[in-house]
N, C-alpha and C positions, 0 to 999 in steps of 0.2 A: 504494500500500500504506500502510495505517495503521501507526503505530509506537507502542510504549509510550513513556511519558514518560522512562523510563530510557534507551531507545535514542535518543530525541530529544535528550536532554541530551548524550549522547556524540557525536551527529552534528553538533550545533550548534558553531559557532566552531572548525571544524577547523583544525589538529589539537589545539588547546589543551585543549578539554574532554575529549577522549579521553585525553590525557596526564595532565591534572590529576585527573580523576575515576576513571579506570580504571587506566592504566598505572602511575602512581606507587604507589598502594596495593597493587596486585597484585604488582608487582615487589618491593616491600618484603616482602610476605607470602611470596612464593616464595623470596626470599633468606633470610628468617628460617627457613623450613622446611628448605631445603637445609643451612644451617649447623647447624640443630637436629639433623638426622640424624647429622652428624659428631660433634656434641657428645654426643648420647646414645650413639652407637656406641662412642665412645672414653671415655665417662664423664668428660668434661672439664667442670670447673666453673670453671676459670680459663684465662687465656691470651688470645692475640690473637683467635682465632676466637670465643671466648665474648664478648669485649669488642665485637667487630664485630656479633655477633648482638644483644647488649644495646642497642647504639646504634641499630641498625635497628629494634628493637622499640619503643624509646622514640620515635624519630622517626615511625614508622608510626602509633603510638597517638595521638600529639599531632596529626599531620597529618590523620588520619581524623576525629578529634574536631572539628577545624576544618571539615572537609567537612560533618559532621553538623550542626554549629552553623549553617552557612550554608544547607544545603538543607532542613532540617526546617521552619523558618519561611517560607522563600521558595518552597518547592515542595510539600512534603507537606501542610502545613496548608491552603494555598489550594486545592490539588486536592481535598482532602476537603471543605472548607467549601463550595466552589462546585460540587461534584459533577462534576468534570471527568475522572475516571478513565476510561481506555479499557478497560473490563471488569476482571474480577478478576485477570487476568494482569498488568495494569499495577500493581495494588496489590501483588501478590506480588513483582514485579520491584523496585519502588521500596522496598517494605517490607523485603525481604531485604537489599537494598543498604545501606540506612540501619542495619539491625540489626548491621552489621559493627562499629559503635562498641561494642557489648556485648562484643566480643572484643578489639578492638585497644586500647581505652582501659585495660581491666584489664591487658593485656599490658605497656603502658607503665608503669602504676602498680606492677606486680610488679617490673619491672627498675629502677624508681626507688626501690624499697624501701619503698613506701608501704603496700602490701597484702602479706599472707601472710608477714609478718616472722618468725613463729614456726615456719614450715615448715622441714623439713630441706632440704638442697641437692637431694636427690632429689625431694622433694615439690614444690619450686619448678620443677624441670625438667619434671616431669609436668604441672603446671598450665600452664606455658609452652607445652608441646606441645599440650595440649588447647585453649588459647586460640587459637593460630595455626591449628590444624586447624579450629576452629569458624569462624574468619573465612574460610578458604578454602572451606568448605562453603557459607556464606551468600552469599559473593561469586559462586560458580559457579551457585548457584540463581538469583540475580539476573540473571546473564548469560544463562542459558538461557531464563528466562521473559521477559527483556527483549528477546530476539530474536524472540519469537513475534508474529505479526501478530494484533493483538487482534480484527480483523474476522472471523477464522475461528472465534473462540471464541463469539461471540454476545453478546447484551446482558446487562447486569447490572442487576437491578431498581433503579430509582432513580438510575442513573448515565447521564450523557450520553455520546454518542459524538462 
């Protein structure tokens, strides 16, 4: 069976790539989401849970930015330049995975007080929730498309198999 480059990345160097590229970011995002529900439900803007949520958000954003900085030039660009994508499914899986930086980096910047400084506490909570939700959506799209066998999809014009 042929694999997407996303799935190949996770399958290589077991279990380390799986832990580094999937488990850590997803566990951070799920932890942020669960604590976010408690924060929103209780309308908590301070306290231990909010601090924990903030720390996880900052770490997740910085960590995933590091992943993006590593994978974009070492994987995405060479695959594109050399025409090595395994159909459009592969592009979707890797593209959606890497697009997680568009949600996690602003999440870290929000909790570091670098962006949205003039928003109300409620506005910041809403933005925080939108950003973590956006990451979970793109991460799950990447996982779903990443698990598809590209051979069942067929060729993509101009792309090698």
